[in-house]
C-alpha positions as CSV (number, residue, x, y, z in Angstrom):
1,M,-3.4,15.0,12.0
2,A,-1.4,12.9,9.5
3,V,-1.5,13.8,5.8
4,K,-3.9,11.7,3.9
5,I,-3.3,10.1,0.4
6,G,-4.6,12.4,-2.6
7,S,-4.3,15.5,-0.5
8,K,-1.6,18.5,-0.8
9,A,1.9,16.8,0.4
10,P,3.4,19.0,3.3
11,N,7.0,20.0,2.8
12,L,9.6,18.2,4.5
13,N,10.8,19.4,8.0
14,I,14.3,19.5,7.4
15,S,16.7,20.7,10.0
16,T,19.8,20.6,7.8
17,W,20.6,19.8,4.0
18,V,23.3,17.7,4.3
19,Q,24.0,17.4,0.8
20,G,23.0,18.6,-2.2
21,K,21.2,22.1,-2.9
22,P,18.3,22.7,-0.5
23,T,14.7,22.1,-1.9
24,N,11.5,21.0,-0.7
25,I,8.1,19.9,-2.2
26,D,6.6,23.2,-2.7
27,K,9.8,23.9,-5.2
28,E,9.2,21.0,-7.1
29,K,6.0,21.3,-8.6
30,G,5.7,20.1,-12.3
31,N,8.1,17.1,-11.3
32,V,7.0,13.9,-9.6
33,V,8.7,13.5,-6.4
34,L,10.3,10.5,-4.4
35,V,11.5,10.9,-0.9
36,E,13.3,8.1,0.4
37,V,13.2,8.0,4.2
38,F,16.1,6.0,6.0
39,Q,17.9,5.9,9.3
40,V,21.4,5.8,9.4
41,N,21.4,2.6,11.6
42,C,19.2,0.7,9.3
43,P,20.6,-2.0,7.4
44,G,17.5,-2.7,5.0
45,C,17.8,0.9,3.8
46,F,21.3,0.6,2.5
47,L,21.0,-2.8,1.2
48,Y,17.4,-2.3,-0.5
49,G,15.8,1.0,0.0
50,I,18.6,3.6,-1.3
51,P,20.1,1.5,-4.0
52,E,16.5,1.5,-5.6
53,A,16.1,5.0,-5.4
54,I,19.5,5.8,-6.8
55,E,18.8,3.3,-9.7
56,L,15.4,5.2,-10.1
57,Y,17.1,8.5,-9.8
58,N,19.8,7.4,-12.8
59,N,16.8,6.2,-15.0
60,Y,14.4,9.0,-14.3
61,K,16.1,12.4,-13.3
62,D,16.0,13.9,-16.9
63,K,12.5,12.7,-17.4
64,G,10.7,14.6,-14.8
65,L,11.6,12.8,-11.4
66,T,13.0,14.5,-8.5
67,V,14.7,12.0,-5.8
68,L,15.1,13.4,-2.2
69,G,16.7,11.7,0.7
70,M,15.6,12.2,4.1
71,A,17.0,10.7,7.4
72,T,15.1,10.4,10.6
73,A,15.2,8.7,13.9
74,F,12.5,6.8,15.7
75,E,15.0,4.7,17.6
76,D,18.8,4.0,18.4
77,Y,19.0,8.0,19.0
78,D,22.6,7.5,19.7
79,K,23.4,6.3,16.3
80,N,20.8,8.0,13.9
81,T,22.4,11.5,14.3
82,L,23.3,14.2,12.3
83,E,26.9,13.8,12.9
84,N,26.6,10.1,11.7
85,L,24.7,11.3,8.6
86,Q,27.4,13.7,7.5
87,K,30.1,11.3,8.2
88,L,28.3,8.8,5.9
89,L,27.7,11.4,3.1
90,T,31.3,13.0,3.1
91,T,33.2,9.8,3.9
92,G,30.8,7.0,2.8
93,E,31.7,5.3,6.7
94,V,28.6,3.4,7.9
95,I,28.0,2.2,11.4
96,G,26.0,0.1,13.9
97,E,24.0,-2.5,12.5
98,T,24.3,-1.2,8.9
99,Y,27.9,-1.9,9.1
100,R,27.3,-5.3,10.4
101,A,24.8,-6.3,7.6
102,L,26.8,-4.6,4.8
103,A,30.0,-6.5,5.8
104,M,28.1,-10.0,6.4
105,Y,27.0,-9.4,2.6
106,G,30.3,-8.5,1.5
107,Q,29.3,-5.0,0.4
108,L,31.5,-2.7,2.0
109,K,34.5,-0.9,0.4
110,D,37.7,-0.1,2.2
111,G,36.6,-2.1,5.4
112,N,33.6,0.2,6.5
113,K,32.3,2.4,3.6
114,L,29.3,2.2,1.3
115,P,30.2,0.6,-2.0
116,Y,28.1,3.6,-3.9
117,K,27.6,7.0,-3.4
118,I,24.1,8.6,-2.9
119,P,23.7,11.3,-5.7
120,F,20.6,13.2,-4.8
121,P,20.2,15.7,-2.2
122,V,19.8,14.6,1.6
123,G,18.7,16.1,4.5
124,M,17.9,15.5,8.2
125,D,14.4,15.4,9.7
126,V,13.6,17.8,12.6
127,L,14.1,16.0,15.6
128,K,12.4,17.3,18.8
129,K,13.2,16.4,22.3
130,E,10.3,14.5,24.2
131,T,9.3,16.4,27.4
132,G,6.9,16.0,30.1
133,P,5.1,13.1,31.7
134,L,3.7,10.2,29.3
135,T,-0.3,10.7,29.9
136,D,-3.2,8.7,28.4
137,D,-4.2,11.4,26.2
138,K,-0.6,11.3,24.5
139,V,-0.9,7.6,24.1
140,L,-4.5,8.0,22.6
141,D,-3.4,11.0,20.3
142,F,-0.3,8.9,19.0
143,I,-2.9,5.8,18.5
144,E,-5.4,7.8,16.4
145,Q,-2.9,9.4,14.3
146,T,-0.9,6.2,13.4
147,F,-3.8,3.8,13.6
148,P,-6.7,5.4,11.7
149,E,-8.7,2.3,12.1
150,Y,-8.2,2.1,15.9
151,R,-11.8,2.6,16.9
152,S,-12.9,-0.4,14.8
153,Y,-10.9,-2.5,16.9
154,S,-12.1,-5.0,19.4
155,E,-11.5,-3.9,23.1
156,R,-8.6,-6.7,23.5
157,S,-7.2,-5.4,20.6
158,K,-7.5,-1.9,21.8
159,A,-5.9,-2.9,25.0
160,D,-3.2,-4.6,23.4
161,L,-2.3,-1.7,21.2
162,K,-2.4,1.0,24.3
163,N,0.2,-1.3,26.1
164,R,2.6,-1.5,23.0
165,V,2.2,2.2,22.5
166,K,2.8,3.0,26.1
167,D,6.0,1.0,25.9
168,Y,7.2,2.3,22.7
169,L,6.7,6.0,23.9
170,S,8.1,5.5,27.4
171,H,11.4,4.6,25.5
172,K,10.9,7.6,23.0
173,E,13.6,10.6,23.5
174,Y,12.8,12.6,20.4
175,S,9.7,13.2,17.9
176,A,10.8,13.2,14.3
177,K,8.6,15.8,13.0
178,T,8.2,15.0,9.3
179,F,7.9,11.0,10.0
180,E,5.4,11.5,12.1
181,E,3.5,14.3,10.1
182,Y,3.4,11.6,7.5
183,A,2.6,8.7,10.0
184,L,5.3,6.5,8.5
185,R,5.6,2.9,10.3
186,G,9.3,2.7,9.6
187,T,12.5,2.8,7.6
188,P,13.1,2.4,4.6
189,S,10.1,4.1,3.5
190,S,8.9,5.9,0.3
191,I,6.7,9.2,-0.2
192,L,5.4,9.6,-3.8
193,I,4.0,12.9,-4.8
194,D,2.7,13.8,-8.2
195,R,3.4,16.9,-10.3
196,K,0.5,18.9,-8.8
197,G,2.2,18.5,-5.1
198,N,-0.4,15.7,-4.0
199,L,0.5,12.9,-1.9
200,R,-0.2,9.6,-4.2
201,Q,1.5,6.9,-2.5
202,M,3.3,6.0,0.8
203,L,5.3,2.4,0.8
204,F,6.8,1.0,4.1
205,G,10.0,-1.6,3.0
206,S,11.6,-2.2,-0.4
207,S,8.9,-3.6,-2.3
208,G,10.5,-3.4,-5.7
209,H,7.2,-1.8,-7.1
210,L,8.1,1.5,-7.1
211,E,9.1,1.9,-10.9
212,P,5.9,1.2,-12.3
213,I,4.0,3.8,-10.0
214,I,6.6,6.4,-10.9
215,Q,6.3,5.7,-14.6
216,G,2.3,6.1,-14.2
217,L,2.9,9.3,-12.1
218,L,5.3,10.6,-14.8
219,S,2.8,10.0,-17.7
220,E,0.0,11.9,-16.0
């Protein structure tokens, strides 16, 4: 069952803390926590999501905000790997679609490197290899966790969704534990947790609306 807004935020399932001191949500009570979720092969993450998180870190790190980065993988499993995350964080080297997009916008340093350094702790989501046949029960479980209003859909919409989910799951090599527990829709995504450890917001994409939400949580 996916975590719900207003409930206690479960700890991140991290296989490896690649950068920074290992921590987690339960260790940050008393602080507002922003978890910036990204994939290594995600242009929007590095053009918008992570730069926004860095700016918020710089502005509010001394005012009660903890920022954590979490790399995950729900596609492009050959690129969104722990090894490529380690390379990114140690050398700044980017790959794949991230490289192509940053090159197109003239935002690379030394040919293939990020023009900025991520200053906060970053970990890798736990990835579990998918095994066994794809059954109707697996499809329905995924739908009900990801689309809570599914049962109110029309029969045609239900059928269309089932077909799309079957196609997605048939190509899915791994389950990303934290990504799925929070029922995130893609990357970049932002998870916001209040000082008491409760989940308050989850945003998909870089909306530019994070700062006022964080200011509100900090003032509580």
